[in-house]
Structure formats: C-alpha cells, structure tokens
C-alpha positions in Angstrom: 8.9 -36.9 40.6 8.6 -39.3 37.7 5.8 -38.4 35.2 4.4 -41.9 35.5 4.9 -42.3 39.3 1.9 -44.5 40.3 1.2 -42.6 43.5 1.1 -39.2 41.7 -1.1 -40.6 38.9 -3.4 -42.3 41.3 -3.7 -39.0 43.2 -4.3 -37.1 40.0 -7.2 -39.5 39.2 -8.6 -39.2 42.7 -8.4 -35.4 42.7 -9.8 -35.1 39.3 -12.9 -37.0 40.4 -13.3 -35.0 43.5 -12.4 -31.5 42.2 -14.0 -31.6 38.7 -16.6 -34.1 37.9 -16.8 -32.8 34.3 -13.1 -33.7 33.8 -12.7 -37.5 33.3 -9.7 -38.9 35.2 -8.4 -40.4 31.9 -8.2 -37.0 30.3 -6.3 -35.5 33.2 -3.8 -38.4 33.2 -3.2 -37.9 29.5 -2.3 -34.3 30.0 0.0 -35.0 33.0 1.9 -37.6 31.0 2.7 -35.0 28.3 6.2 -33.5 28.8 5.0 -30.0 28.0 2.4 -30.1 30.7 3.9 -32.5 33.3 4.7 -29.6 35.7 1.1 -28.3 36.0 -0.9 -28.5 39.1 -3.8 -30.9 39.1 -6.2 -27.9 39.0 -4.6 -26.3 36.0 -4.1 -29.7 34.2 -7.8 -30.3 34.7 -8.6 -27.0 32.9 -6.3 -28.0 30.0 -7.9 -31.5 29.9 -11.4 -30.0 29.7 -10.4 -27.9 26.7 -8.8 -30.8 24.8 -10.0 -33.9 23.0 -8.4 -37.1 21.7 -8.7 -38.0 18.0 -7.8 -41.1 16.0 -6.1 -40.9 12.6 -5.4 -43.7 10.2 -2.0 -44.0 8.4 -1.9 -41.4 5.6 -4.4 -39.0 7.3 -3.4 -35.4 7.5 -3.6 -33.7 10.9 -2.5 -30.3 9.7 -2.0 -28.9 6.2 0.6 -26.6 4.9 -0.5 -22.9 5.0 -3.7 -23.9 6.9 -4.9 -21.0 9.1 -3.9 -20.8 12.8 -5.3 -23.8 14.5 -5.1 -25.6 17.9 -2.1 -27.2 19.7 -1.6 -30.9 19.0 0.3 -33.6 20.9 1.0 -37.0 19.4 0.0 -39.6 22.0 0.6 -42.8 20.0 1.8 -43.7 16.5 4.1 -41.8 14.2 3.8 -38.7 12.0 5.9 -36.9 9.4 6.2 -33.2 8.7 6.5 -32.4 5.0 6.7 -29.5 2.7 5.9 -29.3 -1.0 8.8 -29.1 -3.4 6.6 -28.9 -6.5 3.0 -29.8 -7.4 2.5 -33.5 -6.4 6.0 -33.8 -4.8 6.9 -33.5 -1.1 10.0 -33.8 1.0 9.9 -35.1 4.6 11.6 -32.5 6.9 11.0 -34.1 10.3 9.3 -36.8 12.4 6.7 -36.3 15.1 7.3 -38.8 17.9 4.9 -39.8 20.8 4.8 -37.0 23.4 5.9 -34.3 21.0 3.7 -31.3 20.2 3.1 -29.3 17.0 1.1 -26.4 15.8 2.4 -24.0 18.4 4.2 -21.7 16.0 1.0 -20.8 14.2 -0.6 -20.0 17.5 2.2 -17.7 18.5 2.6 -15.8 15.2 -1.0 -16.2 13.9 0.3 -17.3 10.5 -0.5 -20.4 8.5 1.1 -23.8 9.2 4.7 -24.2 8.1 4.4 -27.9 7.2 1.9 -30.6 6.5 1.7 -33.1 9.4 0.7 -36.6 8.1 0.4 -39.8 10.1 2.5 -42.7 8.9 0.9 -45.1 11.4 -2.5 -45.4 13.0 -2.2 -42.6 15.6 -4.0 -40.9 18.5 -3.6 -37.1 18.8 -4.6 -34.8 21.6 -6.1 -31.5 20.3 -5.9 -28.6 22.8 -7.7 -25.3 22.4 -5.4 -22.7 20.9 -6.4 -20.3 23.7 -4.5 -22.3 26.3 -1.0 -21.1 25.4 -1.7 -17.4 25.3 -3.5 -17.6 28.6 -0.8 -19.7 30.4 2.5 -18.4 29.0 2.5 -14.9 30.7 2.1 -16.6 34.2 3.9 -19.9 33.7 7.7 -19.6 33.3 8.2 -23.4 33.2 5.8 -23.8 30.3 7.4 -20.9 28.5 10.9 -22.5 29.0 9.7 -25.9 27.8 8.1 -24.3 24.7 11.3 -22.4 23.9 13.4 -25.6 24.3 11.0 -27.4 21.9 11.3 -24.6 19.4 15.1 -24.6 19.7 15.2 -28.4 19.0 13.1 -27.8 15.8 15.4 -25.0 14.7 18.5 -27.3 15.2 16.9 -30.1 13.3 16.0 -27.7 10.5 19.6 -26.6 10.4 20.8 -30.2 10.2 18.4 -30.8 7.3 19.7 -27.8 5.4 23.2 -29.0 5.9 22.4 -32.5 4.7 20.3 -31.4 1.6 22.9 -28.8 0.6 25.4 -31.6 -0.1 26.0 -32.1 -3.8 26.5 -35.8 -3.6 23.3 -37.9 -3.3 25.2 -40.8 -1.6 26.4 -38.3 1.1 22.8 -37.0 1.5 21.5 -40.6 1.9 24.2 -41.5 4.5 23.7 -38.4 6.5 19.9 -38.6 6.4 20.0 -42.2 7.7 22.4 -41.2 10.5 20.1 -38.2 11.3 17.1 -40.6 11.5 19.1 -42.9 13.9 19.9 -40.0 16.2 16.3 -38.7 16.1 14.9 -42.0 17.2 17.7 -43.0 19.6 15.4 -43.2 22.6 12.2 -44.2 20.8 10.5 -47.4 22.0 8.9 -47.7 18.5 11.4 -46.7 15.8 10.3 -46.2 12.2 9.9 -49.5 10.4 12.0 -50.5 7.4 12.0 -48.0 4.5 11.7 -48.7 0.8 13.8 -46.9 -1.8 10.7 -44.9 -2.7 10.3 -43.7 0.9 14.0 -42.8 1.1 13.6 -40.8 -2.1 10.8 -38.8 -0.5 13.1 -38.1 2.5 15.8 -36.8 0.2 13.7 -35.1 -2.5 15.3 -37.2 -5.3 14.2 -40.0 -7.6 14.0 -43.7 -6.5 16.7 -44.5 -9.1 19.0 -42.0 -7.6 18.6 -43.6 -4.2 19.3 -47.1 -5.7 22.6 -45.8 -7.3 23.5 -44.0 -4.0 23.1 -47.3 -2.0 25.3 -49.1 -4.5 28.0 -46.4 -4.3 28.0 -46.4 -0.5 28.2 -50.2 -0.4 31.0 -50.3 -2.9 33.0 -47.7 -0.9 32.2 -49.4 2.4 30.8 -46.2 3.8 27.2 -47.3 4.2 26.3 -46.6 7.9 26.1 -50.0 9.6 23.8 -48.6 12.4 21.2 -47.8 9.8 21.4 -50.9 7.6 18.4 -52.5 9.2 16.2 -49.7 7.8 16.6 -50.8 4.2 13.6 -52.8 3.0 13.9 -55.3 0.1 10.8 -53.8 -1.4 10.6 -51.0 -3.9 
C-alpha cells in the first residue's frame, strides 16, 4: 500500500487517537511517511513517535558534528543538508547530500563511535530526532527494518566509493564534470533539487580553490565536454 494512501493515513490518525492519547496523530503520520519505518504497525509506530521530536534548523545550522559522541537517529523531513568532513583547519569538503526522507546518525548508534561527518543544513529544514534506543530494541525482532537499514548503509558505501573515484582523478576538469554528473544522479527523483551553485560552492564540493574551478569550467567549455544536463546548476555569482 502506498505510504501516503489516504485511507491508511486516516486510519493511522484514528487509531492513534484511540489507542494512545499521549501520541499526537501528527507525530504518528510523520513516522509512517518515513521510508525506514513505513512498514511498522500502528502500535509500534506510535511507540517510535512518542520517543521522537521534530526540530527546526536554519540554513547553516549543524545537526551533527564530526566526532561528536554517539547520539540519536535523525531523519530529514523537509529542506536539504550536506555531510562534510574537514580537510584541514577551516577547510571542509562536501561528501554527500541528505535529502528529505533520508536518515543519518545510525552508524554511531550501531558502533558506539563518534560521528563520521558533520551534517549541516543548507536550507531551512525540519528534522525528526528519534531516541537512539529505538534501533537496538527493534532490530533483533524486525527483519524488515534490519534489511532497510542495511540497504541504506550500502547506498552510502556506494556513494563513498563514487566520491573516492571522482576525487582520485588528477585532472580538476574531470573532477568537476564527474561531480556535477554525480549530483544529477543523486537528485534524479528529488522534487526540490539543489539550487544553482556558485564557483565557491563548487570548490567546496571538490576540495580545491575557486580559481581552479573557474579554469576547469573554461577548459570543459572549450573542449565541449561540459555536461549539458548539469549546466543549469552554474550560478553567475562568485
């Protein structure tokens, strides 16, 4: 059944009010719309909803910090975020996007280590924060949740492999072209793709200087190899 099927969502709201007065129907509907939890029964989803809260973040705000101790599970509801790592003091490189419906923070819950990346909102965003105890409690008995979590981790590993391949290229023009194509693939089915990007932002995505990005764009244009599908992303700003 579709996650947003009106009959199912109406029933979810009705049962939430009857079965658990302390669990607002809105919270239950939020949980059921999240791909990771869409298979849960209304009762289990109610328990998850009661152990979660919605938080608003402005553009530039950090949800998680690199090496921060094990925290809760997070799901981006609206907006857009980036995952970054530090290259050197004061310099970062963007390693991935976080799109609406996607979760993060699960690795630190599973291995009890610090966060592997900083997660920073690039737009005004709403984030669902779920108690870190939910995963250890549910995984042993919930094969579907375990499978979904593994699929999500596999996707992240694949994207990390793509990033390593792209950044290992010696030519900055090739890095730029492949990174733009990667971004197009990443947001292929997104209703709200990333807005136009300045050369400074592209430099952060590649871990190079703004001047290097400008030269790379000129080189790709002169060779006729600039990816046409990603041309709209280039902003006229700096």
